[in-house]
VEXDRENZA-475344 format. One record per residue (C-alpha): x negated, y, z; residue in three letters; residue number from 1. Coordinates in nm, 2 decimals, decimal comma. Each point is the difference from the previous one (the first is absolute). Example, Ala and Ser with C-alpha at 12.3 -4.5 7.8 and 13.67 -1.06 7.14 Angstrom:
<pts>
> c1	c2	c3	residuo	num
> -1,23	-0,45	0,78	Ala	1
> -0,14	0,34	-0,07	Ser	2
</pts>
This chain:
<pts>
> c1	c2	c3	residuo	num
> 0,00	0,00	0,00	Unk	1
> -0,14	0,34	-0,10	Unk	2
> 0,02	0,29	0,25	Unk	3
> 0,29	0,22	-0,11	Unk	4
> -0,24	0,29	-0,05	Unk	5
> -0,17	-0,19	-0,28	Unk	6
> 0,29	0,03	-0,25	Unk	7
> -0,17	0,09	-0,32	Unk	8
> 0,30	0,16	-0,16	Unk	9
> 0,02	0,35	0,14	Unk	10
> 0,37	0,06	-0,04	Unk	11
> 0,07	-0,28	0,24	Unk	12
> -0,24	0,12	0,27	Unk	13
> 0,31	0,09	0,19	Unk	14
> 0,02	-0,36	0,11	Unk	15
> -0,23	0,09	0,29	Unk	16
> 0,02	-0,17	0,34	Unk	17
> 0,25	0,26	0,12	Unk	18
> 0,27	-0,15	-0,20	Unk	19
> -0,05	-0,34	0,16	Unk	20
> -0,11	0,10	0,35	Unk	21
> 0,35	-0,03	0,14	Unk	22
> -0,05	-0,37	-0,02	Unk	23
> -0,30	-0,02	0,23	Unk	24
> 0,04	-0,03	0,38	Unk	25
> -0,24	0,26	0,14	Unk	26
> 0,14	0,02	0,35	Unk	27
> 0,24	-0,18	0,23	Unk	28
> 0,20	0,23	0,23	Unk	29
> 0,01	-0,06	0,37	Unk	30
> 0,29	-0,23	0,09	Unk	31
> 0,01	-0,19	-0,33	Unk	32
> 0,11	-0,36	0,07	Unk	33
> 0,00	-0,34	-0,14	Unk	34
> 0,35	-0,14	-0,03	Unk	35
> 0,09	-0,37	-0,06	Unk	36
> 0,29	-0,15	-0,19	Unk	37
> 0,09	-0,36	-0,07	Unk	38
> 0,34	0,03	-0,16	Unk	39
> 0,19	0,23	-0,23	Unk	40
> 0,18	0,16	0,29	Unk	41
> -0,32	0,06	0,20	Unk	42
> -0,17	0,14	-0,31	Unk	43
> 0,28	0,24	-0,07	Unk	44
> 0,00	0,11	0,37	Unk	45
> -0,38	0,05	0,00	Unk	46
> 0,01	0,20	-0,32	Unk	47
> 0,28	0,23	0,13	Unk	48
> -0,22	0,10	0,29	Unk	49
> -0,34	0,02	-0,17	Unk	50
> -0,20	0,32	0,04	Unk	51
> -0,30	0,13	-0,21	Unk	52
> -0,30	-0,23	0,05	Unk	53
> 0,20	-0,30	0,12	Unk	54
> -0,07	-0,35	-0,12	Unk	55
> 0,29	-0,23	-0,05	Unk	56
> -0,12	-0,37	0,00	Unk	57
> 0,25	-0,25	-0,16	Unk	58
> -0,01	-0,36	0,11	Unk	59
> 0,00	-0,29	-0,24	Unk	60
> 0,33	-0,10	-0,15	Unk	61
> 0,24	0,03	-0,30	Unk	62
> 0,20	0,32	-0,01	Unk	63
> 0,29	-0,06	-0,24	Unk	64
> 0,31	0,16	0,14	Unk	65
> -0,01	0,37	-0,09	Unk	66
> -0,21	0,31	-0,09	Unk	67
> -0,16	0,13	0,32	Unk	68
> -0,01	0,38	0,00	Unk	69
> -0,32	0,17	0,09	Unk	70
> 0,15	0,30	0,17	Unk	71
> -0,30	0,20	0,12	Unk	72
> -0,30	0,18	-0,16	Unk	73
> -0,36	0,03	0,10	Unk	74
> -0,23	0,29	-0,08	Unk	75
> -0,30	0,04	-0,23	Unk	76
> -0,23	-0,05	0,29	Unk	77
> 0,20	-0,28	0,17	Unk	78
> 0,22	-0,21	-0,22	Unk	79
> 0,23	-0,27	0,13	Unk	80
> -0,14	-0,34	-0,09	Unk	81
> 0,23	-0,30	-0,05	Unk	82
> -0,22	-0,31	-0,01	Unk	83
> 0,07	-0,38	-0,03	Unk	84
> -0,17	-0,19	0,29	Unk	85
> 0,07	-0,34	-0,14	Unk	86
> 0,15	-0,13	-0,33	Unk	87
> 0,30	0,24	-0,04	Unk	88
> 0,21	-0,05	-0,31	Unk	89
> 0,29	0,20	-0,12	Unk	90
> 0,25	-0,21	-0,20	Unk	91
> 0,35	0,03	-0,13	Unk	92
> 0,16	0,33	0,11	Unk	93
> -0,29	0,07	0,24	Unk	94
> -0,24	0,28	-0,04	Unk	95
> -0,10	0,35	0,11	Unk	96
> 0,19	0,33	-0,07	Unk	97
> -0,25	0,29	0,00	Unk	98
> 0,25	0,27	-0,08	Unk	99
> -0,11	0,32	0,18	Unk	100
> -0,30	-0,16	0,17	Unk	101
> -0,32	0,18	-0,10	Unk	102
> -0,36	-0,08	0,11	Unk	103
> 0,07	-0,37	0,05	Unk	104
> -0,23	-0,29	-0,06	Unk	105
> 0,15	-0,34	-0,10	Unk	106
> -0,26	-0,28	0,04	Unk	107
> -0,02	-0,37	-0,03	Unk	108
> 0,35	-0,12	-0,10	Unk	109
> 0,12	-0,24	-0,27	Unk	110
> 0,28	0,14	-0,21	Unk	111
> 0,18	-0,30	-0,15	Unk	112
> 0,34	0,18	0,02	Unk	113
> 0,27	0,11	-0,24	Unk	114
> -0,08	0,37	-0,01	Unk	115
> -0,37	0,02	0,04	Unk	116
> -0,12	0,33	0,16	Unk	117
> 0,07	0,36	-0,09	Unk	118
> -0,18	0,31	0,11	Unk	119
> 0,27	0,26	-0,05	Unk	120
> -0,08	0,36	-0,09	Unk	121
> 0,03	0,13	0,35	Unk	122
> -0,24	-0,26	0,15	Unk	123
> -0,31	0,21	-0,08	Unk	124
> -0,36	-0,11	0,09	Unk	125
> 0,10	-0,37	0,05	Unk	126
> -0,26	-0,27	-0,03	Unk	127
> 0,09	-0,35	-0,12	Unk	128
> -0,30	-0,22	0,08	Unk	129
> -0,10	-0,37	0,02	Unk	130
> 0,34	-0,14	-0,08	Unk	131
> 0,11	-0,28	-0,24	Unk	132
> 0,28	0,06	-0,25	Unk	133
> 0,14	-0,32	-0,17	Unk	134
> 0,38	0,04	0,01	Unk	135
> 0,10	0,02	-0,37	Unk	136
> 0,25	0,27	0,08	Unk	137
> 0,22	0,13	-0,29	Unk	138
> -0,19	0,33	-0,03	Unk	139
> -0,35	0,06	0,14	Unk	140
> -0,17	-0,17	0,29	Unk	141
> -0,12	0,35	0,12	Unk	142
> 0,14	0,33	-0,11	Unk	143
> -0,17	0,33	0,10	Unk	144
> 0,18	0,33	-0,02	Unk	145
> -0,19	0,20	0,26	Unk	146
> -0,29	0,24	-0,02	Unk	147
> -0,34	-0,10	0,16	Unk	148
> 0,08	-0,37	0,02	Unk	149
> -0,28	-0,25	0,01	Unk	150
> 0,04	-0,36	-0,12	Unk	151
> -0,31	-0,20	0,08	Unk	152
> -0,12	-0,35	0,07	Unk	153
> 0,32	-0,17	-0,09	Unk	154
> 0,07	-0,32	-0,20	Unk	155
> 0,27	0,00	-0,26	Unk	156
> 0,05	-0,35	-0,14	Unk	157
> 0,20	-0,27	-0,19	Unk	158
> 0,27	0,20	-0,16	Unk	159
> 0,21	-0,18	-0,26	Unk	160
> 0,31	0,23	-0,02	Unk	161
> 0,01	0,32	-0,20	Unk	162
> -0,12	0,30	0,20	Unk	163
> -0,33	0,15	0,11	Unk	164
> -0,22	-0,05	0,30	Unk	165
> -0,06	0,37	0,08	Unk	166
> 0,18	0,29	-0,15	Unk	167
> -0,07	0,37	0,09	Unk	168
> 0,27	0,25	-0,09	Unk	169
> 0,11	0,30	0,20	Unk	170
> 0,29	0,21	0,12	Unk	171
> 0,28	0,11	-0,24	Unk	172
> 0,02	-0,10	-0,37	Unk	173
> -0,33	0,14	-0,13	Unk	174
> -0,25	0,06	0,29	Unk	175
> -0,29	-0,22	0,10	Unk	176
> -0,12	-0,09	0,35	Unk	177
> -0,33	0,19	0,03	Unk	178
> -0,34	-0,11	0,12	Unk	179
> 0,09	-0,37	0,02	Unk	180
> -0,31	-0,21	0,06	Unk	181
> 0,01	-0,37	-0,11	Unk	182
> -0,32	-0,19	0,09	Unk	183
> -0,14	-0,34	0,07	Unk	184
> 0,31	-0,19	-0,08	Unk	185
> 0,02	-0,35	-0,16	Unk	186
> 0,26	-0,04	-0,28	Unk	187
> 0,02	-0,37	-0,08	Unk	188
> 0,19	-0,23	-0,22	Unk	189
> 0,28	0,22	-0,15	Unk	190
> 0,17	-0,26	-0,22	Unk	191
> 0,32	0,16	-0,11	Unk	192
> 0,03	-0,11	-0,36	Unk	193
> 0,22	0,27	-0,14	Unk	194
> -0,11	0,26	-0,26	Unk	195
> 0,01	0,30	0,23	Unk	196
> 0,05	0,10	0,37	Unk	197
> -0,27	-0,21	0,17	Unk	198
> -0,29	0,24	0,07	Unk	199
> -0,22	-0,05	0,31	Unk	200
> -0,01	0,38	0,05	Unk	201
> 0,24	0,25	-0,16	Unk	202
> -0,12	0,35	0,10	Unk	203
> 0,28	0,22	-0,12	Unk	204
> 0,29	-0,03	-0,24	Unk	205
> 0,07	0,14	-0,35	Unk	206
> 0,22	0,27	0,15	Unk	207
> -0,28	0,10	0,24	Unk	208
> -0,28	0,00	-0,25	Unk	209
> -0,08	0,37	0,02	Unk	210
> 0,01	0,02	0,38	Unk	211
> -0,34	0,06	0,15	Unk	212
> -0,07	-0,29	0,24	Unk	213
> -0,37	0,04	0,09	Unk	214
> 0,00	-0,38	0,08	Unk	215
> -0,30	-0,21	0,06	Unk	216
> -0,01	-0,36	-0,10	Unk	217
> -0,33	-0,17	0,08	Unk	218
> -0,17	-0,32	0,11	Unk	219
> 0,29	-0,23	-0,08	Unk	220
> -0,03	-0,35	-0,14	Unk	221
> 0,25	-0,13	-0,26	Unk	222
> -0,01	-0,37	-0,07	Unk	223
> 0,25	-0,18	-0,23	Unk	224
> 0,20	0,32	-0,06	Unk	225
> 0,21	-0,16	-0,27	Unk	226
> 0,35	0,14	0,08	Unk	227
> -0,02	0,28	-0,25	Unk	228
> -0,23	0,13	-0,28	Unk	229
> -0,10	0,26	0,26	Unk	230
> -0,16	-0,11	0,32	Unk	231
> -0,06	0,36	0,12	Unk	232
> 0,24	0,24	-0,16	Unk	233
> -0,04	0,38	0,06	Unk	234
> 0,30	0,21	-0,08	Unk	235
> -0,08	0,33	0,17	Unk	236
> -0,27	0,27	-0,03	Unk	237
> -0,33	0,10	0,16	Unk	238
> -0,11	-0,33	0,15	Unk	239
> -0,32	-0,19	0,06	Unk	240
> -0,03	-0,37	-0,08	Unk	241
> -0,35	-0,12	0,09	Unk	242
> -0,20	-0,30	0,11	Unk	243
> 0,28	-0,26	-0,05	Unk	244
> -0,05	-0,35	-0,13	Unk	245
> 0,24	-0,18	-0,23	Unk	246
> -0,08	-0,37	-0,08	Unk	247
> 0,18	-0,29	-0,18	Unk	248
> 0,29	0,22	-0,08	Unk	249
> 0,24	0,07	-0,28	Unk	250
> 0,06	0,35	0,13	Unk	251
> -0,20	0,31	-0,10	Unk	252
> -0,11	0,31	0,19	Unk	253
> 0,25	0,23	-0,16	Unk	254
> 0,06	0,38	0,00	Unk	255
> 0,35	-0,04	-0,14	Unk	256
> 0,12	0,35	0,07	Unk	257
> -0,14	0,32	0,14	Unk	258
> -0,31	0,22	-0,04	Unk	259
> -0,33	0,08	0,16	Unk	260
> -0,10	-0,33	0,15	Unk	261
> -0,35	-0,12	0,07	Unk	262
> -0,07	-0,37	-0,06	Unk	263
> -0,35	-0,08	0,13	Unk	264
> -0,21	-0,29	0,11	Unk	265
> 0,25	-0,27	-0,05	Unk	266
> -0,10	-0,36	-0,09	Unk	267
> 0,23	-0,21	-0,22	Unk	268
> -0,10	-0,35	-0,10	Unk	269
> 0,15	-0,27	-0,21	Unk	270
> 0,34	0,15	-0,07	Unk	271
> 0,21	0,02	-0,31	Unk	272
> -0,06	0,38	-0,02	Unk	273
> -0,19	0,26	0,20	Unk	274
> 0,08	0,37	0,05	Unk	275
> 0,29	0,17	-0,19	Unk	276
> 0,11	0,36	0,02	Unk	277
> 0,25	0,26	-0,13	Unk	278
> 0,03	0,37	0,07	Unk	279
> -0,24	0,29	0,03	Unk	280
> -0,33	0,09	0,16	Unk	281
> -0,09	-0,34	0,15	Unk	282
> -0,37	-0,08	0,08	Unk	283
> -0,10	-0,36	-0,03	Unk	284
> -0,36	-0,05	0,11	Unk	285
> -0,24	-0,26	0,15	Unk	286
> 0,23	-0,30	-0,04	Unk	287
> -0,11	-0,35	-0,08	Unk	288
> 0,25	-0,21	-0,21	Unk	289
> -0,13	-0,34	-0,09	Unk	290
> 0,11	-0,29	-0,21	Unk	291
> 0,35	0,11	-0,09	Unk	292
> 0,19	-0,19	-0,27	Unk	293
> 0,17	0,33	-0,11	Unk	294
> -0,13	0,36	-0,01	Unk	295
> -0,22	0,09	0,29	Unk	296
> 0,12	0,36	-0,04	Unk	297
> 0,32	0,12	-0,16	Unk	298
> 0,05	0,37	-0,08	Unk	299
> 0,37	0,04	-0,05	Unk	300
> 0,21	0,16	-0,27	Unk	301
> 0,35	0,11	0,07	Unk	302
> 0,36	0,06	-0,11	Unk	303
> -0,06	0,35	0,14	Unk	304
> -0,30	0,23	0,00	Unk	305
> 0,05	0,19	0,33	Unk	306
> 0,29	-0,12	0,21	Unk	307
> 0,25	0,26	0,11	Unk	308
> 0,29	-0,22	0,11	Unk	309
> -0,17	-0,25	0,25	Unk	310
> 0,15	-0,27	-0,22	Unk	311
> -0,12	-0,36	-0,06	Unk	312
> -0,17	0,07	-0,34	Unk	313
> -0,38	-0,05	-0,02	Unk	314
> -0,19	0,32	-0,02	Unk	315
> -0,30	0,02	-0,22	Unk	316
> -0,33	0,01	0,18	Unk	317
> -0,16	0,35	-0,07	Unk	318
> -0,30	0,18	0,13	Unk	319
> -0,13	-0,31	0,19	Unk	320
> -0,36	-0,11	0,07	Unk	321
> -0,12	-0,36	-0,01	Unk	322
> -0,36	0,00	0,09	Unk	323
> -0,28	-0,21	0,16	Unk	324
> 0,20	-0,32	0,01	Unk	325
> -0,13	-0,35	-0,07	Unk	326
> 0,26	-0,18	-0,21	Unk	327
> 0,00	-0,35	-0,15	Unk	328
> 0,27	-0,21	-0,16	Unk	329
> 0,08	-0,23	-0,28	Unk	330
> 0,25	0,22	-0,19	Unk	331
> -0,02	0,37	-0,07	Unk	332
> -0,21	0,13	0,29	Unk	333
> 0,16	0,35	-0,02	Unk	334
> 0,34	0,04	-0,16	Unk	335
> 0,15	0,33	-0,11	Unk	336
> 0,37	-0,09	-0,02	Unk	337
> 0,13	0,13	-0,33	Unk	338
> 0,34	-0,16	-0,06	Unk	339
> 0,20	0,28	0,17	Unk	340
> 0,10	0,34	-0,14	Unk	341
> -0,27	0,19	0,18	Unk	342
> -0,35	-0,14	0,00	Unk	343
> -0,25	0,09	0,28	Unk	344
> -0,17	0,33	-0,05	Unk	345
> -0,31	0,19	0,12	Unk	346
> -0,14	-0,30	0,20	Unk	347
> -0,36	-0,06	0,06	Unk	348
> -0,18	-0,35	0,00	Unk	349
> -0,35	0,06	0,12	Unk	350
> -0,30	-0,18	0,14	Unk	351
> 0,17	-0,34	0,04	Unk	352
> -0,15	-0,34	-0,04	Unk	353
> 0,22	-0,20	-0,24	Unk	354
> -0,05	-0,38	-0,02	Unk	355
> 0,19	-0,27	-0,17	Unk	356
> 0,06	-0,23	-0,30	Unk	357
> 0,29	0,19	-0,16	Unk	358
> 0,02	0,37	-0,09	Unk	359
> -0,13	0,28	0,21	Unk	360
> 0,26	0,26	-0,07	Unk	361
> 0,34	-0,06	-0,17	Unk	362
> 0,21	0,29	-0,11	Unk	363
> 0,23	0,09	-0,29	Unk	364
> 0,05	0,37	0,06	Unk	365
> -0,10	0,26	0,25	Unk	366
> -0,08	0,37	0,00	Unk	367
> -0,31	0,19	0,12	Unk	368
> -0,15	-0,32	0,15	Unk	369
> -0,35	0,04	0,14	Unk	370
> -0,27	-0,26	0,02	Unk	371
> -0,36	0,02	0,12	Unk	372
> -0,28	-0,20	0,16	Unk	373
> 0,17	-0,35	0,01	Unk	374
> -0,21	-0,32	-0,02	Unk	375
> 0,14	-0,28	-0,20	Unk	376
> -0,11	-0,37	0,00	Unk	377
> 0,15	-0,31	-0,14	Unk	378
> 0,32	0,15	-0,15	Unk	379
> 0,08	0,17	-0,32	Unk	380
> 0,02	0,38	0,02	Unk	381
> 0,36	0,01	-0,14	Unk	382
> 0,12	0,36	0,01	Unk	383
> -0,29	0,12	0,20	Unk	384
> -0,15	0,27	-0,23	Unk	385
> -0,36	0,01	-0,10	Unk	386
> -0,21	0,21	0,23	Unk	387
> 0,22	-0,07	0,30	Unk	388
> -0,19	-0,31	0,10	Unk	389
> -0,31	-0,21	-0,04	Unk	390
> -0,01	-0,37	-0,03	Unk	391
> -0,26	-0,15	0,23	Unk	392
> -0,03	-0,27	0,26	Unk	393
> 0,06	0,18	0,33	Unk	394
> -0,18	-0,28	0,19	Unk	395
> 0,26	-0,05	0,26	Unk	396
> -0,03	-0,30	0,24	Unk	397
> 0,25	-0,13	0,25	Unk	398
> -0,08	0,08	0,36	Unk	399
> 0,07	-0,23	0,30	Unk	400
> 0,37	0,10	-0,01	Unk	401
> 0,04	-0,07	-0,38	Unk	402
> 0,00	0,37	-0,11	Unk	403
> -0,20	0,11	-0,30	Unk	404
> -0,28	0,23	0,10	Unk	405
> -0,28	0,17	-0,20	Unk	406
> -0,35	-0,12	0,05	Unk	407
> -0,31	0,21	0,04	Unk	408
> -0,06	0,00	-0,38	Unk	409
> 0,36	0,06	-0,10	Unk	410
> 0,05	0,26	-0,28	Unk	411
> 0,29	0,14	0,19	Unk	412
> -0,23	0,17	0,25	Unk	413
> 0,00	0,38	-0,04	Unk	414
> 0,18	-0,03	-0,34	Unk	415
> 0,32	0,18	0,07	Unk	416
> 0,06	0,28	-0,24	Unk	417
> 0,26	0,20	0,20	Unk	418
> -0,04	0,18	0,33	Unk	419
> 0,37	-0,04	0,11	Unk	420
> 0,01	0,17	0,34	Unk	421
> 0,28	-0,23	0,10	Unk	422
> -0,25	-0,28	0,02	Unk	423
> -0,23	0,06	0,30	Unk	424
> -0,03	-0,36	0,12	Unk	425
> 0,01	-0,35	-0,14	Unk	426
> 0,21	-0,30	0,10	Unk	427
> -0,22	-0,06	0,30	Unk	428
> 0,05	0,35	0,14	Unk	429
> -0,36	0,08	-0,09	Unk	430
> -0,07	0,35	-0,12	Unk	431
> -0,07	0,03	-0,37	Unk	432
> -0,30	0,22	-0,11	Unk	433
> 0,02	0,25	-0,28	Unk	434
> -0,11	-0,27	-0,24	Unk	435
> 0,28	-0,25	0,05	Unk	436
> 0,01	-0,36	-0,10	Unk	437
> 0,27	-0,12	-0,24	Unk	438
> 0,26	-0,22	0,16	Unk	439
> 0,14	-0,04	0,35	Unk	440
> -0,32	-0,08	0,18	Unk	441
> -0,29	0,24	0,04	Unk	442
> -0,30	-0,23	0,01	Unk	443
> -0,12	-0,08	0,35	Unk	444
> -0,14	-0,31	0,16	Unk	445
> 0,26	0,04	0,27	Unk	446
> 0,35	-0,11	-0,12	Unk	447
> 0,25	0,06	0,28	Unk	448
> 0,32	0,00	-0,21	Unk	449
> 0,16	-0,34	-0,05	Unk	450
> 0,34	-0,15	-0,06	Unk	451
> 0,21	0,00	0,31	Unk	452
> 0,07	-0,34	0,16	Unk	453
> 0,26	-0,11	0,25	Unk	454
> -0,25	0,07	0,28	Unk	455
> 0,02	0,37	-0,08	Unk	456
> 0,38	0,05	0,00	Unk	457
> 0,31	-0,11	0,19	Unk	458
> 0,08	-0,03	0,37	Unk	459
> -0,32	-0,18	0,10	Unk	460
> -0,25	0,23	-0,18	Unk	461
> -0,21	0,24	0,20	Unk	462
</pts>
């Protein structure tokens, strides 16, 4: 996890720690108590009397009768913590109602119930941590509508019904919850077999696409995210998606709607496709996409050029930067989608390493497209224009974690042709010098970045 201050995209520097500090216990007021409950009635009674800083410990059992209302709020310095002390499972009609309860921590439960869990819009600064969601509810396992919510170290698993694991929306019909932080979660085995409606994360909706969310989605692991063509679907504006790992999955990392999102430092291995985006002003840098059967990077065309209705149409990707990525695949490595009315426009493909056995760049149409400094090996150039690349063996070798890294004699070293002030670090969080290396990795014998594993995420991770 990178420190928040290391965001390399200056417009999203507002995601500083102040926006998330409400979720950190910095003091416990005098008189704070630990309350115990071993039945729904006792839990309801304890929550009705809880004060800021109190800890409500819930004994082992199955809670299946009704939603239990969390009636009290904590403070930024002293949240109310509700924690499972043994195996505590919500099933059937059981669950927690957080309406009106801000600054609350929900920790250690199993949600195998009919309704999942909702963080309503007035439940600000709530933290949902170290729980397991596996209930197959009709909608989402977890719905977030409140500002300053943190969702961390949870497992979402084994969904077969239509619906998403985690959806982030907001109050009203078009707003987004702001400064939501989603980190160190494990999204596993989403096996809904329909054509749509099975994302692991849906961050926004079509009608909310122009709402500024300032969300941060980082350090999550997606494995067997097969419920939808989009494993992680962003449908809002001004977000950061970084340092996530997607493996063995049909679903893409998709910016389906919205503008101004940074996609940085993500690792995608062995999927059907990689990163796909629509809309304006996105920055896609320092990612590794390996061994996809479809395009490793798709730059979207649209039924509309610039959306004004917050509709469901695809919006052409305009004014976007795709730079310093390492991309490999067996199909078109980079695909400029050209079957729709409006092709992508004014997009830059720069200083990427492109590896494969098919075609480096596929496109039918596009306007004012920019190319520079790319290194191509093993694939035909396709629509990549002369002068925008050189064909040379980049001399990459797999490290101990299976990632392709440049060696000491690699021609990628110092070969970047663009300065691109958005790119100050590499995928490892190492600072890049003025003479940057091509691709996601700035050569260094130290290689800290690696694909996330189950030891890094979920309830038992550090």
